[in-house]
C-alpha positions in Angstrom: 104.3 68.8 149.9 106.0 65.5 150.6 105.6 62.3 148.7 103.8 59.4 150.5 106.1 56.7 151.8 104.5 53.3 151.2 104.9 50.1 153.2 106.6 48.0 150.5 106.7 49.5 147.0 108.1 47.7 144.0 111.9 47.9 143.6 112.5 48.1 139.9 115.1 49.8 137.7 117.4 49.3 134.7 117.5 45.5 134.9 113.7 45.2 134.8 113.5 47.7 132.0 116.1 45.8 130.0 114.2 42.5 130.6 110.9 43.9 129.4 112.6 45.3 126.3 114.1 41.9 125.6 110.8 40.2 125.8 109.0 42.8 123.6 111.7 42.7 121.0 111.6 38.9 120.9 108.1 39.1 119.6 106.7 36.9 122.4 104.2 39.5 123.6 101.3 37.0 123.8 100.8 34.9 126.9 103.5 32.2 127.5 106.8 32.0 125.7 110.5 31.5 126.4 110.6 34.0 129.3 107.9 31.9 131.1 109.8 28.7 130.6 113.1 30.2 131.8 111.4 31.9 134.8 109.8 28.6 135.9 113.2 26.8 135.7 114.9 29.6 137.7 112.1 29.6 140.3 112.3 25.8 140.7 116.1 26.0 141.2 115.9 28.9 143.7 113.4 27.0 145.9 114.8 23.5 145.6 111.8 22.2 143.7 111.5 20.0 140.6 108.8 22.1 139.0 107.4 25.6 139.1 104.3 26.8 137.2 104.1 30.6 136.7 100.5 31.9 137.3 98.6 35.1 137.3 98.5 35.5 141.1 99.3 33.8 144.4 95.6 33.3 144.8 95.4 31.4 141.6 98.3 29.2 142.8 96.4 28.5 146.1 93.2 27.7 144.2 94.8 25.3 141.7 97.0 23.7 144.4 93.8 22.8 146.3 92.2 21.5 143.2 95.3 19.4 142.5 94.8 17.8 146.0 91.2 16.9 145.1 89.6 19.5 147.4 86.0 20.2 146.5 82.5 20.8 147.7 81.7 19.2 151.1 85.4 19.1 152.2 87.1 20.9 155.0 90.5 22.5 154.7 92.3 23.5 157.9 94.2 26.7 157.6 95.8 29.5 159.6 93.6 32.3 160.9 96.5 34.8 160.9 96.7 35.4 157.1 95.5 37.6 154.3 92.0 36.8 152.9 93.3 35.1 149.8 94.2 32.0 151.7 90.6 31.5 152.9 89.1 32.7 149.7 90.9 30.1 147.7 89.4 27.4 149.9 85.9 28.9 149.3 86.5 28.9 145.5 86.7 25.1 145.5 83.4 24.8 147.4 85.2 23.6 150.5 84.9 25.2 154.0 87.8 26.7 155.9 88.5 25.8 159.5 90.8 28.2 161.2 93.7 27.5 163.6 95.5 30.0 165.8 99.2 30.7 165.6 102.3 30.4 167.7 104.0 33.6 169.0 106.0 33.7 165.8 102.9 33.9 163.7 103.0 30.4 162.2 100.1 27.9 162.6 100.2 26.1 166.0 100.9 22.4 165.6 99.1 21.6 168.8 95.9 23.4 167.8 96.2 21.9 164.3 96.1 18.4 165.8 93.1 19.4 167.9 91.3 20.9 165.0 91.7 17.9 162.6 90.7 15.4 165.3 87.7 17.4 166.5 86.5 18.0 163.0 86.7 14.4 162.1 84.9 13.5 165.3 82.1 15.8 164.2 82.0 14.0 160.8 83.8 16.5 158.7 85.7 15.4 155.6 89.0 17.0 156.2 90.8 17.1 152.9 94.0 19.1 153.4 96.1 21.4 155.7 97.1 24.8 154.5 99.7 26.5 156.7 100.8 30.1 156.0 104.2 31.7 156.2 103.6 35.0 157.9 105.3 38.3 157.0 108.4 36.6 155.6 108.8 33.9 158.3 108.6 30.2 157.4 106.2 28.2 159.5 107.3 25.2 161.6 106.7 22.6 158.8 108.6 19.9 160.6 105.9 19.9 163.3 103.0 20.7 161.0 103.8 18.1 158.4 104.1 15.5 161.1 100.7 16.3 162.4 99.3 16.1 158.9 101.1 12.9 158.0 100.0 11.1 161.1 96.5 11.9 160.0 96.9 11.0 156.4 96.5 14.6 155.1 98.4 16.5 152.4 99.9 19.9 153.1 99.8 22.8 150.7 102.1 25.6 151.8 101.0 29.2 151.5 104.5 30.7 151.0 103.2 33.9 149.3 105.0 36.1 151.8 108.2 34.2 152.4 110.2 33.8 149.1 113.9 33.9 150.0 113.4 32.9 153.6 114.6 29.5 155.1 113.7 27.1 157.8 115.8 24.2 159.0 118.1 24.8 156.1 115.4 24.5 153.5 114.1 27.4 151.3 110.5 28.7 151.6 108.4 27.1 149.0 110.1 23.7 149.4 107.6 22.3 152.0 104.4 20.4 151.4 103.1 18.5 148.3 103.0 22.0 146.7 103.6 25.6 147.7 102.1 28.9 146.4 104.1 32.0 145.8 102.9 35.6 145.2 104.7 38.2 143.1 102.1 41.0 143.9 103.5 44.5 143.6 104.1 44.8 147.4 106.0 41.5 147.8 109.8 41.1 148.3 110.0 40.6 144.5 107.3 41.4 142.0 106.0 40.6 138.5 103.4 43.4 138.9 100.8 40.8 139.5 101.7 37.1 139.5 102.4 34.0 141.4 103.6 30.4 141.1 102.9 26.9 142.2 105.9 24.9 143.2 106.0 21.1 143.5 108.2 18.0 143.1 105.3 16.0 141.6 105.3 16.1 137.8 101.7 15.1 137.7 100.7 18.0 140.0 102.7 20.4 137.8 101.1 19.1 134.6 97.6 19.2 136.1 98.2 22.8 137.2 99.3 23.9 133.7 96.3 22.2 132.2 93.8 23.8 134.5 95.5 27.2 134.2 95.1 27.3 130.4 91.3 26.8 130.4 91.6 23.0 130.7 92.1 22.8 126.9 92.5 19.3 125.5 95.6 18.7 123.4 93.8 18.8 120.0 93.8 21.3 117.2 90.2 22.5 117.7 89.1 23.8 121.1 88.0 20.9 123.2 87.1 21.0 126.9 86.0 18.2 129.1 86.1 20.2 132.4 86.1 23.7 133.6 89.4 25.5 133.5 90.8 28.9 134.3 92.7 31.7 132.7 95.5 31.7 135.3 98.8 31.7 133.4 101.5 34.4 133.7 102.3 36.4 130.6 105.7 36.2 128.9 106.3 40.0 129.6 105.7 39.6 133.3 107.9 36.5 133.5 110.7 38.6 132.0 110.2 41.1 134.8 110.2 38.3 137.3 113.5 36.9 136.0 115.2 40.3 136.6 113.7 40.5 140.1 114.7 37.0 141.0 118.3 37.7 140.0 118.2 40.7 142.3 116.4 39.0 145.2 119.5 38.5 147.5 120.4 42.1 147.2 116.8 43.3 147.8 116.5 41.0 150.9 119.8 42.4 152.2 118.4 46.0 151.9 115.4 44.9 153.9 117.6 43.1 156.5 119.6 46.3 157.1 116.3 48.3 157.5 115.1 45.7 160.0 118.3 46.2 162.1 117.9 50.0 161.9 114.3 49.6 163.3 115.6 47.3 166.0 118.2 49.9 167.1 115.5 52.6 166.9 113.2 50.7 169.3 116.0 49.2 171.5 115.5 51.8 174.3 111.7 51.4 174.3 111.1 48.3 176.5 107.4 48.3 175.8 108.0 47.7 172.1 109.5 44.6 170.5 110.4 43.8 166.9 108.1 41.0 165.8 109.7 37.6 164.9 113.1 36.1 164.9 115.7 35.4 163.7 116.2 38.9 162.2 119.9 39.7 162.1 121.8 37.2 160.0 122.9 38.0 156.5 120.8 36.6 153.7 123.5 34.4 152.2 125.1 33.1 155.4 124.9 29.8 157.0 126.8 30.9 160.1 126.5 27.6 161.8 127.9 25.8 158.8 125.6 22.9 159.2 122.9 23.7 156.7 120.2 24.2 159.4 120.0 28.0 159.3 116.7 29.7 159.7 116.2 33.1 158.0 113.4 35.6 157.6 113.2 37.4 154.2 112.4 40.6 156.0 109.4 41.3 153.8 107.8 43.5 156.4 109.3 44.7 159.7 106.6 44.8 162.3 106.6 45.8 166.0 104.4 44.7 168.9 103.3 47.4 171.4 102.1 46.6 174.9 99.7 49.6 175.4 99.1 49.0 179.1 102.9 49.6 179.7 103.6 52.0 176.9 100.7 54.3 177.5 100.1 54.3 173.7 98.9 51.8 171.2 99.9 50.5 167.8 97.0 52.6 166.4 98.4 55.7 167.9 101.7 55.2 166.1 99.9 54.3 162.9 98.0 57.6 163.2 101.2 59.6 163.8 102.9 58.1 160.8 99.8 58.7 158.7 99.8 62.3 159.6 103.3 62.5 158.2 102.1 60.8 155.0 103.9 57.5 155.9 102.0 54.3 155.4 101.8 51.8 158.3 99.2 49.2 159.0 98.1 46.6 161.6 99.1 43.0 161.3 96.5 40.9 159.4 93.1 40.9 161.0 92.5 37.2 161.7 90.2 35.3 159.4 88.0 34.1 162.3 87.2 37.8 163.0 86.3 38.6 159.4 82.5 39.0 158.8 82.7 37.0 155.6 83.8 33.9 157.6 81.6 34.5 160.6 80.5 31.1 162.0 83.4 29.1 160.5 84.9 26.7 163.0 88.0 28.1 164.7 90.5 26.7 167.2 91.9 29.6 169.1 94.0 30.5 172.1 94.0 34.3 171.6 97.5 34.6 170.1 96.3 35.9 166.7 93.9 38.4 168.3 96.8 39.7 170.5 99.1 40.1 167.5 96.4 42.0 165.6 95.7 44.3 168.5 99.3 44.9 169.4 101.1 44.9 166.1 101.9 47.3 163.2 104.0 46.9 160.1 106.4 49.7 159.2 107.8 50.8 155.8 110.1 48.0 154.8 110.8 48.3 151.0 114.2 47.7 149.5 113.8 50.8 147.4 113.4 53.2 150.3 115.9 56.0 149.9 118.1 57.2 152.8 116.0 60.4 152.9 112.8 58.4 153.1 114.2 56.2 155.9 115.3 59.2 157.8 111.9 60.7 157.5 110.3 57.5 158.9 112.8 57.3 161.8 112.5 61.0 162.6 108.7 60.7 162.7 108.9 57.7 165.1 111.5 59.4 167.3 109.3 62.5 167.5 106.2 60.4 168.4 108.2 58.6 171.1 109.6 61.8 172.6 106.1 63.4 172.7 104.6 60.3 174.4 107.5 60.1 176.9 107.0 63.8 177.8 103.4 62.9 178.6 
């Protein structure tokens, strides 16, 4: 019996074990402590931000980031439809309503449809409070265009960078865009703290407010005094130690994922009806090959392919099924939020791109901890499926 191959399992080893032992032996087992402080400083440096606040999840970071921007009941937040549910859920937590915008071919929010959505919603009397773009599957959205649309309309931008840590756009790291940005360190991300996340910002007041709300909004007095509702959203000292070890290994883990991406590209090169989703996808993680600081780079979190079933004679679901029969995990791209029952009836500004990506796309095992044998098993299964389909 074979072991199941997962999409993006945690990549942990001796460095993470040593970090956890260090934290335990220090006596700082309770929430917060020196590992949290150090992790926040290292995250801020890695993303070019002045401040980082370590939190219990990426969802918590999105929730608090929206609250920091003053989003509340009666407001509208314009966000991407091509995303995981946490993005839209965080908007709902504040009492605001999500308005969904379709994506460009690369998966990032469409600037043109964003402008249309904001203008139309305001014409309808909606109180648009913020814009929440999403970096999809390790690719940074086009913030130069999106932030201009938002700035021209007097709106703040909160970046959902949960999937893109380590990526770059226009020479800037993921997480450096917007008034603030949310990261996720869930177990399937490019680096993990088991569960966890962070809010990044250059605004000291935003960082301070986030820390305050994340620690139950406790007032700075000896007795427990609360003047508003807070949340238990801080990351523990133990998990921060794990995160520090992962962050130190991030370039090497991204390089492993990059090499796997290139192997998939070679595997599908002779199949014209299949394309590897997104670009760029071949430059080394640490390189600025142009030498001008304007490099764009995926973090290769998930390698996904798009299948044209009318040409191929088979669909993404067919390949997912074949991999599943071999105990290999694969899944469709995110089902768009406008198509989710929970958000039925929410306004959406669409051109069909997200729906096409969902119908045509699948993500393949992409983890940096995949062994050579596991990679070979995936590749052999895909080759066998393609041969069988070609034989008709």
